[in-house]
Structures are given as structure tokens and as C-alpha cells.
Chimera marker file (.cmm) of the C-alpha trace (Angstrom):
<marker_set name="trace">
<marker id="1" x="0.007" y="-0.005" z="0.014" r="1" g="1" b="0" radius="0.5"/>
<marker id="2" x="3.036" y="2.249" z="-0.151" r="1" g="1" b="0" radius="0.5"/>
<marker id="3" x="1.973" y="3.199" z="-3.691" r="1" g="1" b="0" radius="0.5"/>
<marker id="4" x="-1.220" y="4.691" z="-2.276" r="1" g="1" b="0" radius="0.5"/>
<marker id="5" x="0.812" y="7.083" z="-0.139" r="1" g="1" b="0" radius="0.5"/>
<marker id="6" x="2.683" y="8.148" z="-3.281" r="1" g="1" b="0" radius="0.5"/>
<marker id="7" x="-0.615" y="8.619" z="-5.139" r="1" g="1" b="0" radius="0.5"/>
<marker id="8" x="-1.829" y="10.930" z="-2.372" r="1" g="1" b="0" radius="0.5"/>
<marker id="9" x="1.443" y="12.859" z="-1.968" r="1" g="1" b="0" radius="0.5"/>
<marker id="10" x="2.453" y="13.199" z="-5.600" r="1" g="1" b="0" radius="0.5"/>
<marker id="11" x="-0.707" y="12.507" z="-7.538" r="1" g="1" b="0" radius="0.5"/>
<marker id="12" x="-3.421" y="14.370" z="-5.651" r="1" g="1" b="0" radius="0.5"/>
<marker id="13" x="-1.304" y="17.143" z="-4.174" r="1" g="1" b="0" radius="0.5"/>
<marker id="14" x="0.645" y="17.479" z="-7.444" r="1" g="1" b="0" radius="0.5"/>
<marker id="15" x="-2.585" y="17.788" z="-9.408" r="1" g="1" b="0" radius="0.5"/>
<marker id="16" x="-3.910" y="20.425" z="-6.988" r="1" g="1" b="0" radius="0.5"/>
<marker id="17" x="-0.661" y="22.387" z="-7.264" r="1" g="1" b="0" radius="0.5"/>
<marker id="18" x="-0.855" y="22.227" z="-11.103" r="1" g="1" b="0" radius="0.5"/>
<marker id="19" x="-4.485" y="23.344" z="-11.056" r="1" g="1" b="0" radius="0.5"/>
<marker id="20" x="-3.544" y="26.229" z="-8.809" r="1" g="1" b="0" radius="0.5"/>
<marker id="21" x="-0.948" y="27.421" z="-11.298" r="1" g="1" b="0" radius="0.5"/>
<marker id="22" x="-3.428" y="27.061" z="-14.172" r="1" g="1" b="0" radius="0.5"/>
<marker id="23" x="-6.109" y="29.056" z="-12.363" r="1" g="1" b="0" radius="0.5"/>
<marker id="24" x="-3.714" y="31.894" z="-11.524" r="1" g="1" b="0" radius="0.5"/>
<marker id="25" x="-2.209" y="31.897" z="-15.002" r="1" g="1" b="0" radius="0.5"/>
<marker id="26" x="-5.645" y="32.085" z="-16.682" r="1" g="1" b="0" radius="0.5"/>
<marker id="27" x="-6.787" y="34.787" z="-14.252" r="1" g="1" b="0" radius="0.5"/>
<marker id="28" x="-3.710" y="36.928" z="-14.974" r="1" g="1" b="0" radius="0.5"/>
<marker id="29" x="-4.150" y="36.405" z="-18.733" r="1" g="1" b="0" radius="0.5"/>
<marker id="30" x="-7.821" y="37.372" z="-18.504" r="1" g="1" b="0" radius="0.5"/>
<marker id="31" x="-7.008" y="40.448" z="-16.397" r="1" g="1" b="0" radius="0.5"/>
<marker id="32" x="-4.481" y="41.607" z="-19.006" r="1" g="1" b="0" radius="0.5"/>
<marker id="33" x="-7.015" y="40.996" z="-21.785" r="1" g="1" b="0" radius="0.5"/>
<marker id="34" x="-9.613" y="43.033" z="-19.901" r="1" g="1" b="0" radius="0.5"/>
<marker id="35" x="-7.140" y="45.901" z="-19.489" r="1" g="1" b="0" radius="0.5"/>
<marker id="36" x="-6.278" y="45.854" z="-23.198" r="1" g="1" b="0" radius="0.5"/>
<marker id="37" x="-9.911" y="45.599" z="-24.386" r="1" g="1" b="0" radius="0.5"/>
<marker id="38" x="-11.032" y="48.684" z="-26.289" r="1" g="1" b="0" radius="0.5"/>
<marker id="39" x="-14.769" y="49.106" z="-26.405" r="1" g="1" b="0" radius="0.5"/>
<marker id="40" x="-14.694" y="50.875" z="-29.734" r="1" g="1" b="0" radius="0.5"/>
<marker id="41" x="-13.365" y="47.665" z="-31.325" r="1" g="1" b="0" radius="0.5"/>
<marker id="42" x="-16.660" y="45.904" z="-30.747" r="1" g="1" b="0" radius="0.5"/>
<marker id="43" x="-19.749" y="46.882" z="-32.687" r="1" g="1" b="0" radius="0.5"/>
<marker id="44" x="-21.722" y="43.898" z="-31.356" r="1" g="1" b="0" radius="0.5"/>
<marker id="45" x="-22.426" y="43.232" z="-27.678" r="1" g="1" b="0" radius="0.5"/>
<marker id="46" x="-22.414" y="39.440" z="-28.129" r="1" g="1" b="0" radius="0.5"/>
<marker id="47" x="-18.952" y="39.603" z="-29.686" r="1" g="1" b="0" radius="0.5"/>
<marker id="48" x="-17.729" y="41.574" z="-26.676" r="1" g="1" b="0" radius="0.5"/>
<marker id="49" x="-19.279" y="39.061" z="-24.294" r="1" g="1" b="0" radius="0.5"/>
<marker id="50" x="-17.583" y="36.193" z="-26.076" r="1" g="1" b="0" radius="0.5"/>
<marker id="51" x="-14.258" y="38.018" z="-25.924" r="1" g="1" b="0" radius="0.5"/>
<marker id="52" x="-14.565" y="38.756" z="-22.238" r="1" g="1" b="0" radius="0.5"/>
<marker id="53" x="-15.908" y="35.341" z="-21.110" r="1" g="1" b="0" radius="0.5"/>
<marker id="54" x="-13.289" y="33.321" z="-22.989" r="1" g="1" b="0" radius="0.5"/>
<marker id="55" x="-11.449" y="30.909" z="-20.610" r="1" g="1" b="0" radius="0.5"/>
<marker id="56" x="-13.361" y="32.041" z="-17.501" r="1" g="1" b="0" radius="0.5"/>
<marker id="57" x="-14.963" y="28.611" z="-17.298" r="1" g="1" b="0" radius="0.5"/>
<marker id="58" x="-11.517" y="27.109" z="-16.655" r="1" g="1" b="0" radius="0.5"/>
<marker id="59" x="-11.152" y="29.059" z="-13.412" r="1" g="1" b="0" radius="0.5"/>
<marker id="60" x="-14.705" y="28.217" z="-12.367" r="1" g="1" b="0" radius="0.5"/>
<marker id="61" x="-14.170" y="24.524" z="-13.067" r="1" g="1" b="0" radius="0.5"/>
<marker id="62" x="-10.985" y="24.456" z="-11.016" r="1" g="1" b="0" radius="0.5"/>
<marker id="63" x="-12.641" y="26.303" z="-8.145" r="1" g="1" b="0" radius="0.5"/>
<marker id="64" x="-15.589" y="23.972" z="-7.989" r="1" g="1" b="0" radius="0.5"/>
<marker id="65" x="-13.656" y="20.704" z="-8.383" r="1" g="1" b="0" radius="0.5"/>
<marker id="66" x="-10.542" y="21.301" z="-6.276" r="1" g="1" b="0" radius="0.5"/>
<marker id="67" x="-12.343" y="20.510" z="-2.976" r="1" g="1" b="0" radius="0.5"/>
<marker id="68" x="-13.533" y="17.220" z="-4.429" r="1" g="1" b="0" radius="0.5"/>
<marker id="69" x="-10.041" y="16.311" z="-5.548" r="1" g="1" b="0" radius="0.5"/>
<marker id="70" x="-8.786" y="17.145" z="-2.071" r="1" g="1" b="0" radius="0.5"/>
<marker id="71" x="-11.574" y="15.057" z="-0.554" r="1" g="1" b="0" radius="0.5"/>
<marker id="72" x="-10.549" y="12.127" z="-2.742" r="1" g="1" b="0" radius="0.5"/>
<marker id="73" x="-7.012" y="12.425" z="-1.336" r="1" g="1" b="0" radius="0.5"/>
<marker id="74" x="-8.401" y="12.444" z="2.192" r="1" g="1" b="0" radius="0.5"/>
<marker id="75" x="-10.523" y="9.374" z="1.593" r="1" g="1" b="0" radius="0.5"/>
<marker id="76" x="-7.501" y="7.540" z="0.125" r="1" g="1" b="0" radius="0.5"/>
<marker id="77" x="-5.410" y="8.637" z="3.126" r="1" g="1" b="0" radius="0.5"/>
<marker id="78" x="-8.014" y="7.348" z="5.593" r="1" g="1" b="0" radius="0.5"/>
<marker id="79" x="-8.233" y="4.073" z="3.667" r="1" g="1" b="0" radius="0.5"/>
<marker id="80" x="-4.475" y="3.778" z="3.896" r="1" g="1" b="0" radius="0.5"/>
<marker id="81" x="-4.568" y="4.445" z="7.650" r="1" g="1" b="0" radius="0.5"/>
<marker id="82" x="-7.229" y="1.789" z="8.230" r="1" g="1" b="0" radius="0.5"/>
<marker id="83" x="-5.430" y="-0.674" z="5.950" r="1" g="1" b="0" radius="0.5"/>
<marker id="84" x="-2.199" y="-0.160" z="7.924" r="1" g="1" b="0" radius="0.5"/>
<marker id="85" x="-4.062" y="-0.625" z="11.222" r="1" g="1" b="0" radius="0.5"/>
<marker id="86" x="-5.671" y="-3.814" z="9.985" r="1" g="1" b="0" radius="0.5"/>
<marker id="87" x="-2.466" y="-5.246" z="8.529" r="1" g="1" b="0" radius="0.5"/>
<marker id="88" x="-0.315" y="-4.584" z="11.564" r="1" g="1" b="0" radius="0.5"/>
<marker id="89" x="-3.070" y="-5.367" z="14.080" r="1" g="1" b="0" radius="0.5"/>
<marker id="90" x="-1.630" y="-2.563" z="16.182" r="1" g="1" b="0" radius="0.5"/>
<marker id="91" x="-4.005" y="0.097" z="17.566" r="1" g="1" b="0" radius="0.5"/>
<marker id="92" x="-1.717" y="2.911" z="18.633" r="1" g="1" b="0" radius="0.5"/>
<marker id="93" x="-3.823" y="6.046" z="18.899" r="1" g="1" b="0" radius="0.5"/>
<marker id="94" x="-0.817" y="8.219" z="18.117" r="1" g="1" b="0" radius="0.5"/>
<marker id="95" x="-0.252" y="6.501" z="14.771" r="1" g="1" b="0" radius="0.5"/>
<marker id="96" x="-3.960" y="6.557" z="13.973" r="1" g="1" b="0" radius="0.5"/>
<marker id="97" x="-4.240" y="10.278" z="14.678" r="1" g="1" b="0" radius="0.5"/>
<marker id="98" x="-1.041" y="11.029" z="12.724" r="1" g="1" b="0" radius="0.5"/>
<marker id="99" x="-2.372" y="9.073" z="9.759" r="1" g="1" b="0" radius="0.5"/>
<marker id="100" x="-5.751" y="10.801" z="9.852" r="1" g="1" b="0" radius="0.5"/>
<marker id="101" x="-4.111" y="14.237" z="10.224" r="1" g="1" b="0" radius="0.5"/>
<marker id="102" x="-1.902" y="13.575" z="7.223" r="1" g="1" b="0" radius="0.5"/>
<marker id="103" x="-4.914" y="12.405" z="5.283" r="1" g="1" b="0" radius="0.5"/>
<marker id="104" x="-6.662" y="15.704" z="5.899" r="1" g="1" b="0" radius="0.5"/>
<marker id="105" x="-3.828" y="17.619" z="4.231" r="1" g="1" b="0" radius="0.5"/>
<marker id="106" x="-5.367" y="16.791" z="0.851" r="1" g="1" b="0" radius="0.5"/>
<marker id="107" x="-8.657" y="18.413" z="1.792" r="1" g="1" b="0" radius="0.5"/>
<marker id="108" x="-6.828" y="21.462" z="3.066" r="1" g="1" b="0" radius="0.5"/>
<marker id="109" x="-4.872" y="21.696" z="-0.149" r="1" g="1" b="0" radius="0.5"/>
<marker id="110" x="-8.080" y="21.423" z="-2.161" r="1" g="1" b="0" radius="0.5"/>
<marker id="111" x="-9.593" y="24.296" z="-0.249" r="1" g="1" b="0" radius="0.5"/>
<marker id="112" x="-6.385" y="26.347" z="-0.620" r="1" g="1" b="0" radius="0.5"/>
<marker id="113" x="-6.768" y="25.953" z="-4.375" r="1" g="1" b="0" radius="0.5"/>
<marker id="114" x="-10.545" y="26.417" z="-4.538" r="1" g="1" b="0" radius="0.5"/>
<marker id="115" x="-10.939" y="29.579" z="-2.449" r="1" g="1" b="0" radius="0.5"/>
<marker id="116" x="-8.597" y="31.783" z="-4.507" r="1" g="1" b="0" radius="0.5"/>
<marker id="117" x="-9.891" y="30.315" z="-7.774" r="1" g="1" b="0" radius="0.5"/>
<marker id="118" x="-13.493" y="31.091" z="-6.949" r="1" g="1" b="0" radius="0.5"/>
<marker id="119" x="-12.507" y="34.545" z="-5.730" r="1" g="1" b="0" radius="0.5"/>
<marker id="120" x="-10.560" y="35.269" z="-8.921" r="1" g="1" b="0" radius="0.5"/>
<marker id="121" x="-13.452" y="33.970" z="-11.022" r="1" g="1" b="0" radius="0.5"/>
<marker id="122" x="-15.963" y="36.248" z="-9.248" r="1" g="1" b="0" radius="0.5"/>
<marker id="123" x="-13.685" y="39.267" z="-9.540" r="1" g="1" b="0" radius="0.5"/>
<marker id="124" x="-13.140" y="38.663" z="-13.258" r="1" g="1" b="0" radius="0.5"/>
<marker id="125" x="-16.822" y="38.017" z="-13.853" r="1" g="1" b="0" radius="0.5"/>
<marker id="126" x="-17.665" y="41.281" z="-12.126" r="1" g="1" b="0" radius="0.5"/>
<marker id="127" x="-15.079" y="43.148" z="-14.218" r="1" g="1" b="0" radius="0.5"/>
<marker id="128" x="-16.493" y="41.573" z="-17.366" r="1" g="1" b="0" radius="0.5"/>
<marker id="129" x="-20.005" y="42.791" z="-16.472" r="1" g="1" b="0" radius="0.5"/>
<marker id="130" x="-18.723" y="46.288" z="-15.821" r="1" g="1" b="0" radius="0.5"/>
<marker id="131" x="-17.015" y="46.385" z="-19.232" r="1" g="1" b="0" radius="0.5"/>
<marker id="132" x="-20.245" y="45.219" z="-20.870" r="1" g="1" b="0" radius="0.5"/>
<marker id="133" x="-22.228" y="47.929" z="-19.028" r="1" g="1" b="0" radius="0.5"/>
<marker id="134" x="-19.666" y="50.512" z="-20.205" r="1" g="1" b="0" radius="0.5"/>
<marker id="135" x="-20.182" y="49.308" z="-23.778" r="1" g="1" b="0" radius="0.5"/>
<marker id="136" x="-23.941" y="49.644" z="-23.379" r="1" g="1" b="0" radius="0.5"/>
<marker id="137" x="-23.596" y="53.187" z="-22.015" r="1" g="1" b="0" radius="0.5"/>
<marker id="138" x="-21.304" y="54.226" z="-24.867" r="1" g="1" b="0" radius="0.5"/>
<marker id="139" x="-23.586" y="52.731" z="-27.492" r="1" g="1" b="0" radius="0.5"/>
<marker id="140" x="-26.690" y="54.214" z="-25.893" r="1" g="1" b="0" radius="0.5"/>
<marker id="141" x="-28.666" y="50.979" z="-25.908" r="1" g="1" b="0" radius="0.5"/>
<marker id="142" x="-29.492" y="48.149" z="-23.665" r="1" g="1" b="0" radius="0.5"/>
<marker id="143" x="-28.602" y="44.732" z="-24.940" r="1" g="1" b="0" radius="0.5"/>
<marker id="144" x="-30.710" y="41.636" z="-24.423" r="1" g="1" b="0" radius="0.5"/>
<link id1="1" id2="2" r="1" g="1" b="0" radius="0.2"/>
<link id1="2" id2="3" r="1" g="1" b="0" radius="0.2"/>
<link id1="3" id2="4" r="1" g="1" b="0" radius="0.2"/>
<link id1="4" id2="5" r="1" g="1" b="0" radius="0.2"/>
<link id1="5" id2="6" r="1" g="1" b="0" radius="0.2"/>
<link id1="6" id2="7" r="1" g="1" b="0" radius="0.2"/>
<link id1="7" id2="8" r="1" g="1" b="0" radius="0.2"/>
<link id1="8" id2="9" r="1" g="1" b="0" radius="0.2"/>
<link id1="9" id2="10" r="1" g="1" b="0" radius="0.2"/>
<link id1="10" id2="11" r="1" g="1" b="0" radius="0.2"/>
<link id1="11" id2="12" r="1" g="1" b="0" radius="0.2"/>
<link id1="12" id2="13" r="1" g="1" b="0" radius="0.2"/>
<link id1="13" id2="14" r="1" g="1" b="0" radius="0.2"/>
<link id1="14" id2="15" r="1" g="1" b="0" radius="0.2"/>
<link id1="15" id2="16" r="1" g="1" b="0" radius="0.2"/>
<link id1="16" id2="17" r="1" g="1" b="0" radius="0.2"/>
<link id1="17" id2="18" r="1" g="1" b="0" radius="0.2"/>
<link id1="18" id2="19" r="1" g="1" b="0" radius="0.2"/>
<link id1="19" id2="20" r="1" g="1" b="0" radius="0.2"/>
<link id1="20" id2="21" r="1" g="1" b="0" radius="0.2"/>
<link id1="21" id2="22" r="1" g="1" b="0" radius="0.2"/>
<link id1="22" id2="23" r="1" g="1" b="0" radius="0.2"/>
<link id1="23" id2="24" r="1" g="1" b="0" radius="0.2"/>
<link id1="24" id2="25" r="1" g="1" b="0" radius="0.2"/>
<link id1="25" id2="26" r="1" g="1" b="0" radius="0.2"/>
<link id1="26" id2="27" r="1" g="1" b="0" radius="0.2"/>
<link id1="27" id2="28" r="1" g="1" b="0" radius="0.2"/>
<link id1="28" id2="29" r="1" g="1" b="0" radius="0.2"/>
<link id1="29" id2="30" r="1" g="1" b="0" radius="0.2"/>
<link id1="30" id2="31" r="1" g="1" b="0" radius="0.2"/>
<link id1="31" id2="32" r="1" g="1" b="0" radius="0.2"/>
<link id1="32" id2="33" r="1" g="1" b="0" radius="0.2"/>
<link id1="33" id2="34" r="1" g="1" b="0" radius="0.2"/>
<link id1="34" id2="35" r="1" g="1" b="0" radius="0.2"/>
<link id1="35" id2="36" r="1" g="1" b="0" radius="0.2"/>
<link id1="36" id2="37" r="1" g="1" b="0" radius="0.2"/>
<link id1="37" id2="38" r="1" g="1" b="0" radius="0.2"/>
<link id1="38" id2="39" r="1" g="1" b="0" radius="0.2"/>
<link id1="39" id2="40" r="1" g="1" b="0" radius="0.2"/>
<link id1="40" id2="41" r="1" g="1" b="0" radius="0.2"/>
<link id1="41" id2="42" r="1" g="1" b="0" radius="0.2"/>
<link id1="42" id2="43" r="1" g="1" b="0" radius="0.2"/>
<link id1="43" id2="44" r="1" g="1" b="0" radius="0.2"/>
<link id1="44" id2="45" r="1" g="1" b="0" radius="0.2"/>
<link id1="45" id2="46" r="1" g="1" b="0" radius="0.2"/>
<link id1="46" id2="47" r="1" g="1" b="0" radius="0.2"/>
<link id1="47" id2="48" r="1" g="1" b="0" radius="0.2"/>
<link id1="48" id2="49" r="1" g="1" b="0" radius="0.2"/>
<link id1="49" id2="50" r="1" g="1" b="0" radius="0.2"/>
<link id1="50" id2="51" r="1" g="1" b="0" radius="0.2"/>
<link id1="51" id2="52" r="1" g="1" b="0" radius="0.2"/>
<link id1="52" id2="53" r="1" g="1" b="0" radius="0.2"/>
<link id1="53" id2="54" r="1" g="1" b="0" radius="0.2"/>
<link id1="54" id2="55" r="1" g="1" b="0" radius="0.2"/>
<link id1="55" id2="56" r="1" g="1" b="0" radius="0.2"/>
<link id1="56" id2="57" r="1" g="1" b="0" radius="0.2"/>
<link id1="57" id2="58" r="1" g="1" b="0" radius="0.2"/>
<link id1="58" id2="59" r="1" g="1" b="0" radius="0.2"/>
<link id1="59" id2="60" r="1" g="1" b="0" radius="0.2"/>
<link id1="60" id2="61" r="1" g="1" b="0" radius="0.2"/>
<link id1="61" id2="62" r="1" g="1" b="0" radius="0.2"/>
<link id1="62" id2="63" r="1" g="1" b="0" radius="0.2"/>
<link id1="63" id2="64" r="1" g="1" b="0" radius="0.2"/>
<link id1="64" id2="65" r="1" g="1" b="0" radius="0.2"/>
<link id1="65" id2="66" r="1" g="1" b="0" radius="0.2"/>
<link id1="66" id2="67" r="1" g="1" b="0" radius="0.2"/>
<link id1="67" id2="68" r="1" g="1" b="0" radius="0.2"/>
<link id1="68" id2="69" r="1" g="1" b="0" radius="0.2"/>
<link id1="69" id2="70" r="1" g="1" b="0" radius="0.2"/>
<link id1="70" id2="71" r="1" g="1" b="0" radius="0.2"/>
<link id1="71" id2="72" r="1" g="1" b="0" radius="0.2"/>
<link id1="72" id2="73" r="1" g="1" b="0" radius="0.2"/>
<link id1="73" id2="74" r="1" g="1" b="0" radius="0.2"/>
<link id1="74" id2="75" r="1" g="1" b="0" radius="0.2"/>
<link id1="75" id2="76" r="1" g="1" b="0" radius="0.2"/>
<link id1="76" id2="77" r="1" g="1" b="0" radius="0.2"/>
<link id1="77" id2="78" r="1" g="1" b="0" radius="0.2"/>
<link id1="78" id2="79" r="1" g="1" b="0" radius="0.2"/>
<link id1="79" id2="80" r="1" g="1" b="0" radius="0.2"/>
<link id1="80" id2="81" r="1" g="1" b="0" radius="0.2"/>
<link id1="81" id2="82" r="1" g="1" b="0" radius="0.2"/>
<link id1="82" id2="83" r="1" g="1" b="0" radius="0.2"/>
<link id1="83" id2="84" r="1" g="1" b="0" radius="0.2"/>
<link id1="84" id2="85" r="1" g="1" b="0" radius="0.2"/>
<link id1="85" id2="86" r="1" g="1" b="0" radius="0.2"/>
<link id1="86" id2="87" r="1" g="1" b="0" radius="0.2"/>
<link id1="87" id2="88" r="1" g="1" b="0" radius="0.2"/>
<link id1="88" id2="89" r="1" g="1" b="0" radius="0.2"/>
<link id1="89" id2="90" r="1" g="1" b="0" radius="0.2"/>
<link id1="90" id2="91" r="1" g="1" b="0" radius="0.2"/>
<link id1="91" id2="92" r="1" g="1" b="0" radius="0.2"/>
<link id1="92" id2="93" r="1" g="1" b="0" radius="0.2"/>
<link id1="93" id2="94" r="1" g="1" b="0" radius="0.2"/>
<link id1="94" id2="95" r="1" g="1" b="0" radius="0.2"/>
<link id1="95" id2="96" r="1" g="1" b="0" radius="0.2"/>
<link id1="96" id2="97" r="1" g="1" b="0" radius="0.2"/>
<link id1="97" id2="98" r="1" g="1" b="0" radius="0.2"/>
<link id1="98" id2="99" r="1" g="1" b="0" radius="0.2"/>
<link id1="99" id2="100" r="1" g="1" b="0" radius="0.2"/>
<link id1="100" id2="101" r="1" g="1" b="0" radius="0.2"/>
<link id1="101" id2="102" r="1" g="1" b="0" radius="0.2"/>
<link id1="102" id2="103" r="1" g="1" b="0" radius="0.2"/>
<link id1="103" id2="104" r="1" g="1" b="0" radius="0.2"/>
<link id1="104" id2="105" r="1" g="1" b="0" radius="0.2"/>
<link id1="105" id2="106" r="1" g="1" b="0" radius="0.2"/>
<link id1="106" id2="107" r="1" g="1" b="0" radius="0.2"/>
<link id1="107" id2="108" r="1" g="1" b="0" radius="0.2"/>
<link id1="108" id2="109" r="1" g="1" b="0" radius="0.2"/>
<link id1="109" id2="110" r="1" g="1" b="0" radius="0.2"/>
<link id1="110" id2="111" r="1" g="1" b="0" radius="0.2"/>
<link id1="111" id2="112" r="1" g="1" b="0" radius="0.2"/>
<link id1="112" id2="113" r="1" g="1" b="0" radius="0.2"/>
<link id1="113" id2="114" r="1" g="1" b="0" radius="0.2"/>
<link id1="114" id2="115" r="1" g="1" b="0" radius="0.2"/>
<link id1="115" id2="116" r="1" g="1" b="0" radius="0.2"/>
<link id1="116" id2="117" r="1" g="1" b="0" radius="0.2"/>
<link id1="117" id2="118" r="1" g="1" b="0" radius="0.2"/>
<link id1="118" id2="119" r="1" g="1" b="0" radius="0.2"/>
<link id1="119" id2="120" r="1" g="1" b="0" radius="0.2"/>
<link id1="120" id2="121" r="1" g="1" b="0" radius="0.2"/>
<link id1="121" id2="122" r="1" g="1" b="0" radius="0.2"/>
<link id1="122" id2="123" r="1" g="1" b="0" radius="0.2"/>
<link id1="123" id2="124" r="1" g="1" b="0" radius="0.2"/>
<link id1="124" id2="125" r="1" g="1" b="0" radius="0.2"/>
<link id1="125" id2="126" r="1" g="1" b="0" radius="0.2"/>
<link id1="126" id2="127" r="1" g="1" b="0" radius="0.2"/>
<link id1="127" id2="128" r="1" g="1" b="0" radius="0.2"/>
<link id1="128" id2="129" r="1" g="1" b="0" radius="0.2"/>
<link id1="129" id2="130" r="1" g="1" b="0" radius="0.2"/>
<link id1="130" id2="131" r="1" g="1" b="0" radius="0.2"/>
<link id1="131" id2="132" r="1" g="1" b="0" radius="0.2"/>
<link id1="132" id2="133" r="1" g="1" b="0" radius="0.2"/>
<link id1="133" id2="134" r="1" g="1" b="0" radius="0.2"/>
<link id1="134" id2="135" r="1" g="1" b="0" radius="0.2"/>
<link id1="135" id2="136" r="1" g="1" b="0" radius="0.2"/>
<link id1="136" id2="137" r="1" g="1" b="0" radius="0.2"/>
<link id1="137" id2="138" r="1" g="1" b="0" radius="0.2"/>
<link id1="138" id2="139" r="1" g="1" b="0" radius="0.2"/>
<link id1="139" id2="140" r="1" g="1" b="0" radius="0.2"/>
<link id1="140" id2="141" r="1" g="1" b="0" radius="0.2"/>
<link id1="141" id2="142" r="1" g="1" b="0" radius="0.2"/>
<link id1="142" id2="143" r="1" g="1" b="0" radius="0.2"/>
<link id1="143" id2="144" r="1" g="1" b="0" radius="0.2"/>
</marker_set>
């Protein structure tokens, strides 16, 4: 069952670290796109909306799924702890608590990825809506 510990440490936590980098990279890219967006370049509101919402779903997907990936790591860690207890037949509460505490690190990592990702998504979504409202004001019409 040593491989399961490696799956948790390198697989789950590595995936969460990778997703964290992806979420931040996409958020920075979107922020730079928002800053460079010129409203006069868009005659159609739908075209502007497509331009602004491009790739935002990636950040939202990471933010909503990271806790589940962390929870998967926790479940695998708890399974490993119980397997080790059953195999050794030894019921040392210190080892049990250490194993469970280490298992919870995956859930914590999932939340550490999810909270900033959801925050970045909400901030970018708000900025996108503001830009669309500015376009509507400049064009003197309300879009559907």
C-alpha cells in the first residue's frame, strides 16, 4: 500500500498544485485581456461578451472541483490508515491520529486551491459585467 501514499502525496497534491498554477495563469491572462480591451473595437455586444468570457470557465471549473479532488485524497489517506491498522493489528492512537491528520492535508490543499480560484473567477466576472455595461452606455442601448 506504499503506492497509495505516493498517489496521495504526488498525484493528488501534485494535481492540485498544477491546477492552482493554471487558475492563476488564466486569471492573470484574462486580467491583462480586460485591461487591453477597447470598447470601440466591438460593434456587437455578443462579440464583446464572447471576448470577455473566454477561458473564465476554466477558473470556475478548477474552483468547484478542487475541494472534491482534495476530498478524494483524504478518503484515500483514511483508507491507507485503516489498511495499515488492519495489517499490523496494532491500535496505537498516536499513529492513527497522525495518519488521519496527514490524510486531511489533501482536503486542506483542495480548499487552498478552490478559495482563491472562486474569488478570482468572481472578480473577473464582475469586471466583465462592468465592461459590458460601459459598452452599453457608450452605445446608448441596452442589450438583451
